[in-house]
N, C-alpha and C positions, 0 to 999 in steps of 0.2 A: 618482446613487450607483452605484458599480461592483458588479456582481453578485458574490455570495460565491463562487459556483461558478467564475467566471472567475478570481478571485484564487487560488483553490485550484489550479486547473489551471496557472496561471503559476508558483505556488510549486512544484508538483510538477515542472514542466518545468525550472525554474531549479535545483532541487536535483539532479535527474538530470544536468543539463548541467554541474554542477561536475566530473563525470567527464571531460568534454571540456575543461574548463579545465585539468585536469592535462595533457592532451595538448598544449595550447597552451604550457604551461610546459616540457614536454619538448622541443617543437620549437624554441621561442624561446631556450632555455637555451644553445644552441650559439653564437649570434651574439655576445653580449657577452663571452664568454670566449675567442673565437677568437684575438684578438690576444695574450692571455696564453699560450695553448697553443702559439702559434708563436714566442713570445719566448724569450730566453735563460734566463729563470727559470721556464720552464714546469713545472708539476707532473707532466705527462705529455708529454714531448717528442714531436713528430710533424712530418712533412713536410707540404707543401702537398697532395700527392697523398693522404696519409693522412687529412687533414682531410675530404676528400670522402667517404671511407669512414666516418669518424666521424659525419658528418652523415647519410649515406644508409643506414647499416646498420639503422636503425630500421625501414626499409621491409621488410626481410626478415622481421622479427617481425610486421609488419602482414599480410604475405602469408600466413604460416603460421598466424597466430592467428585470421584472419577466419572461416573455415568452422567450426572448433571452437566459437567463440563463437556462431555462428549456430545450430548444433545445440543448444548449451547453453540458448540463449534459448527454444527451443521445448520443451525437456525440463524444465529447472529453473524457468524463468520469466525474464521480462525483468529484474525487480528483483534477484534473487539474482545473475544474471550480471553486472550492473553493480556490485553491492555488493562483490564480491571484488576489484574493481580497486583500491579505496582502500588497504587494508592492503598489498597487493602492490606498489603504486606507492611507498608509503612505504618499503618494504624496499629498493627499487632506489636511492632517494636515499641511504639509509644506506650501502648498499654502495659508492656512488661516493666516500664519504669514506675508504674503506680501499683502493680500487683504486689501484695505482701503476704499472701497465703498460698499454701501448696495447691489447694483446689483452684484458686484463681490462675496459678501458673499452668496447671493442666488445661484449663479452658482456653487460654491463649495459645498454647502449643497445639491444641486440637484445631483451632482456627487456622493456624499456620499450615497444618496438614491439609485443610480444605484448599488453600491456595496452592500448595505444592501439587495437589491433584490436578489442578488446572494446567500447570506448567508441564507435568509429566504426560498428560493426556493430549493436549493441543499442540505443544511445540514440535514433537516429532512429525505430526501430520503437516503442519505449516512448513517446516524445513524441507520435508520430502517433496511437497508440491511446488515449491518455488524453484527447486533445483533442476538443472538439466541432467539427463541420464549419466553423462560422463563424470560429473562431479557430485552426484547425489551422496555417494559414500563419504566423501570428504566433508560435505556440509552436515551430514548426519552425525559425524563425530564431534561437531561443535557443541552438541547437547552435553556430552560428557565432559569435554574440556572445560566448559564454562562452569559446570557444577564443581569441578575440582578447583577452579580459580576461586570460587566462593569459599570452599573448605580451606584452601591455603590462606586466603585473606583473613578468615576468622581465627585460624590457628596462630598465624603470625601476630595478629593484634592481641590475641588472648595471652601471649607471653608477657605483655606489658600492661594490660588493662584489667581492671577488676570487673565485677558483674555489671555495674551501672555504666561504666565507660565503654565496655565492650558492646552493650546494647545500643548505645549511641552510635558506635562505629558501624553496627550492622545496618543502620538506616541508609547508609550510602548506596547499598545495592538497589533498593526499589527506586530511589531518586534518579540514579543514572539510567535505569531501565525505562522509566517514564519519559525521560528527556529524549532518548535515542530512538526508541521504537515507534514513537509518534510519527516519524518521517518515513516509515517503511510501508510499502503497499500491501494490500490484501493478497491472498493466494489466488492466482488466476483460476485454479480448479474450482474454488468455491464460487466465484462469479459465474462460471459456466454452469455449475449445479443449479444456480438461481436464475439461469437464462439471462444474465447481464453480460452479454457478449462484448459490448463496447468497453465496459470496465475491465473485462478479462484481458482484452487485447492491450489496453493501456498498461495494465500491470505487467503483462508479459513483455511488452516493448521496453519498459523500464528495466526489468530484471535481466533481459538479454542484451541490454546496452545498445539497442538498435533504434535510434531516434526517428528513423524514417518508417519503421514498422514493416519494411519489405521482406526481411529475412525470417519473420516469425509466422508468416501465413501458414506454412506447412505444419508447423508445430501446433498452431492454434486449431487448425482443422483436425489434427490427430487427437488433440485433447477433447474437442467437442464430440468427435465420433466415439472415442473411448468412453467418455462419461455418459453419453446418451445410451450406449449399450448397457453400461453398469447400473444406470439409474432405473432401468425398466423393472417394474415390480419390486422396487427397493423396499426392504423392510428389515427390522431388527432381527426377526427370526431367521433370515437368510444366513446369518452368521453361523447358525447351528444346524440348519436343514440342508444347506448346500454343501456337498462333500468337499469340494475344493476349499471353501472358506473354513470349514471345520478342520480340515487337515492343516491349513495354515495356522489356525487358532491353536491347535494342539502343539505344533512346532514352537510357536512363539511363547506359549505358556511354559513349556518345558525349559526353554532358554532363560526365561525370567526366573524360574526357581533355581536353576544352576547358577545364574549370575549372583543371586543373593547368597546362596549356600556355599559359594566358593570361599567366603570368609572375609572379603574386603569390606562389605557393607557394615558388619559389626565392628570391624577394626576402626572405621571412620568415627564411629560414636564412642568407642571404648579404647581409643588408641593409648591414652595416658595410663590406664590401669593395666593394659596388656604389656606395654613396655616396662612398667614397674615390676613385672614378674621376671624380667630377664636380668641376668647378672652383668649389667653394664654400668660403668661409672659416668653416666650421662643423664641429665635431668629428663624425666619421662616426657614433659611438655616439649622440650627441644627435639627429642626423637620423633614426637608426633608431627612437628613442623617438617622435619626431614622426610617423614613418611608422606605427608601431603604433597611435598615437592616431587617426590618420585612418582606419585600417582598422576600428578598433572603433566609432567614432562614425558612420561611414558605414553600419554594419550596422543602426543604430537605425531609420532611415526604412523599411527593408524590413519591419520588424516590423508597421508600420501598413499599408504599401502592398500587401503580399502578399495580404491579404484584402479589399482595396478595388479596386486596379487589376487584380490577377490575376497568376498565375505567368508566363503566356506573354508578355504585354507587358513585364514587368520583365526577363525573360531576354533578350528581343530588344534592349531598350535597353542592358542590361548588356554584351552581346556586341559591339554596335556601338561603344559607348564604349571598351571594352577595345581594340578594333581601332585606334581613333583615337589613343589614348594610347600603345599599344605602337609604333605607327608613328612617333610623335613622339620617343619615347625612342631608337628605332633610328636615326632621322635624326641626333639629337644625337651619339650615340657614333660613328656612321659618319663624319660630317663632322669630328669631333675627331681620329679616328685615321687616316682614309684620304684626307684632303685637307689643303691648306695653310691653310685658313681658320681663323682664331683664334676659338674659341668660349669663351675664358676668361671673358668677361663675361656669358655666357648660361647658366652652370651652374644658376642659380636656376630657369630655365625647365624644365630637366630634372628638378629636384627637384619642381616643381609638377606635371609630367607624371606622375611616380611617385605623387604624392598623388592625382592624378586617376584613375590606373589602379587604385589601391587602393579608391577610392570606387566606381568603375564595376564592378569585380569583385565587391565585397561586395554591391552592390545586387541582383544576381541570381545569377550563377554561384556566388558564395561562400556566399550565405545560403539559397538556395531548393533546392539539390540534394537535401538530406536530406529535405525535405518532399515533393518530387516523387517521390523514390525510394520513400518509404513509401506514397504515394497510388496509385501505378500498379500495385501488386501485391496479389493477394488474400492472405488470412491464411495459407493453407497454403504459400505460397512467399515471404512477405514477409521473414522473417529470413534465409533462404538467399540470396534475391536481394540483400539488403543486404550480405551477406558477399561475394558475387561482386563487387558494386560496390566494396566496400572494397579487394578485390584489384586491380581495375582502377585505382582511384585510386592505390594504392600502387605498382604497377608503373610507371605514368606518372610518379609523384612521384620514384621512385628514379632513373629515367632522367634526369628534369629536374635533380635535385639532383646527380647524378653528372657530367653533361656541362656544367653551368653554369660551374664554375670552370675547366674545361678549355677551353671556348670563349672564356671571358673572358680567359684568359691572354694576355699580350703585347699588350694593347690591343684584344682582339677582343670586348669586351662587346657590341658592336652585333649580333653574330651571334645571341645569345640572344633579342634583341627582334625580329629579323627573323623567327625561327621563331615567336615568340609572336604576331606580327602575322598571319602566315599562318593559324595555328590559330584566331585570333579571327575572322578573316573567314569561315572555313569554318563556325564556330559560328553566325553570323548566318543563313546559308542553311539550316542544319540546323534551327534553331528555327522559322524561317518555314514550313518544309515539313512537319515531323513532330511538333512538340511540342504536345500537347493542353492545353486549359485545364481545371483541376480546382478552381478557386476555389469554396468554399462547398458542395461536393458531398459526400455520404456516400460511404463506400468502395463500397457497393453501386451507387450511381449512377455512380461512375467506371468500375467494371467494365462496367456496362451501356453506357456511352458508348464504351468501347474495343471492345466487341463489337457496337456499333451495334444494340442491341435496346432495347425500351421496357418489358420485363417487370419491371424493377427501377427504383425511383425513390428 
């Protein structure tokens, strides 16, 4: 029989992760409507170059919104900072129904980027803090799974709906999030940071499924002791002046860049035009839907493996597999465009390689980054560190999304996957040399490991 506390923790993580499902809808929304926007009956006419701005402008909102949401998460709380995303996201979808200029479209997409920054910054912190050490990895993967649910949802709907109807369909995301997340408690760690110990214990009792509260006393004492130590002389500058925090920051920023440059991030937004380059007799939008399914279902094994195999082995396998599939996709497009060899009959191999890349990416790089980011930092810098990480992810994503169609133009798709292959190879070496294992450890034990001391367990 499944423990009641485990069920409640998964419920809380899933409800919170509906905020990131919204981000998946926002990111995936561009792919199914791209053909309509570039067509003669476009509701908002734009050029190919303008589509790259349409897709990537969201990243400017992510950059500018990350640090403010990190500060809000430490001042208002993790839950309120996430809750405001729902109604504001709904408002942006309503606004898209009335926007009829390219500039207005960019403004709304920028606003959606600000909201996405909130989910990226606050949700990993919230999910990590509500989870018990033994299932923190599994709960951390909910972040990526729900994003892929959002992408799959909008890809599937986009096969049958036009621009206006798809925008209406996108409104379901924030409505469901608002309804479910309202019933979930705040992070006990935040309450302890604010010296609201009674509230912290009530939240912990609910999350651990112990209505008497007798079994959470030891964990409550450990949380209080850990946070009291971490909050001494707490400041933003500690993230850069304390060697352990700086080392963790460098590790996570490196993983963020590798995650984006492995190639899947750009594929999500440009799936339809990428599949159109392959010699397969299947509609590009249908292949995009299959791609979204493979990304989603490949995230499910990591939910189990993260707390059994460990973070480090999964990341190494993920990076190595991404390198292999990126190289295969590069080889296909290169041979197709730069040689006289006919690859028309082998398009299905490239499709399989794209599916393999999505599985490999999701196994580690895609699903574990938010968990690792939460685990490596103490309470006093966790939210700000996550905000900095969101900015790094966003800058890398913006560059990747902006250059992808430019490099792909005139048959140059292979250039994108040559770059991804190089970054994936570098990520293997980086994980082997510097990534620590954090499976099943408390936040205090992880900090002790990073500082190489034994005074905390």
